[in-house]
N, C-alpha and C positions, 0 to 999 in steps of 0.2 A: 527678198521681197519682189524683185523683178520676175523671178521664176513663177511666183504665184499669179502675177498679172498675166504673164505669157500663157500659162495654163488656162486661165479664165477666158482669154481671148481665143485661144485654141478651141475650147469647148463651145463657145458661142459660134465660132466659124464652122465647126463641125456640125452644129445644129442647123445653121443656115444652109450649108451644103446638103445636108440630109433632107432639108425641107425642099430645096429646089429640085434635086434629083428625084426625091420622092414624088413631087408633083408631076414630073415628066413620066416617071414609071407608072404612076397611077393613071394618067391620061392614056397611055399606051395600053395598059391593062384593061381599062374600061372599053376602049375601042375594040379590042379583040375578044372580050368576054361576053358570051350571051347572057342576058338577064342582068346586065350591069350598065347603068346609065348615069352620067353626070350632066346635069342640064345646062350649066353655065361655067364660065371661067371663074366666077366668084365662088361657086360651089366647089370647084376643083381646088382653088387656093385654100379655102377653109378646110376641106377634106385633107389636103396635104399637111396643113398645120396640125389638125387633130391626129392624123396618122403618125406624124413625127413625135408629138407629145405622148400619145399612148405607147408607142414603141419605146420611147425613152423611159417612161414610168415603169413599164413592164420589165425592162432591162434593169432598172435600178432596184426594183422590189424583188424580183425573182432571180435575176442574173441570167435569164434566158433571153437570147437574141431572137427576135421575131422574124428572122430571115427564113423564108420557106425552105431553102436548100442549105442554109448555114448551120442548122441545128437538128436536122433529121425530122422525124415525125412531130416532135413537140414544137419545133419552129414552124412547120407547115400548118399545124392545127392552130397555133397561136396567131399566125398571119391571117388565116381564114377568119378567125373570130374577130380580130381587129378590123379587117376589111368589112366584115358584116356589121359590126357594132357601130361603125361610123354612120350607117344609115339612120340610126336613131338620134344622131347629134346634128348632122348637116342637112339642111333642106336642099332639095334638088339632087340628092345623092341616093340612088335606088339600086338595090341589089337583092337577089334571091339567095337562099342558102346554097343551092347548087352553084349559082354564079360566084359566091364567095369561095367555094372550094376550087372551082376552075380558075377563078381570079388569083388565088394564092399560088397556083402552079405557074400561071402566066407571069404574075408579078415576080416570082422567083427567077424565071428565065430571063426576063427583061432586066431585072436588077443585077443579074450576073453579067449581062452583056454591057450595060452602061457603066462606065468607070466613074469613080468619084464618091461612091457611097462607102464611107468608112464606118464599119459597125464593130 
């Protein structure tokens, strides 16, 4: 029974780590991506939560990891779609389609550099 509790804590810890690192990576991506703006820290925090939840749901449903460089073209396209779709959920988060494509590349590069994102 302790093993189950340990796994549950581990998955919650992984989600929180994914959330924090995702917020940092998302902020850096928005800074370097033309056509991508996040208007406030609150919008960034909400976008990071939405990004982590969408990434987790897509991974659970399809088994595809939305890491732009982790799964080839399918991961890249999925990352761009998720980055773009957040625009419709989070106020203060604006991105163009071209910005989402460029953002997926930048997100993948920054995500590969920053340690701690266990996917």
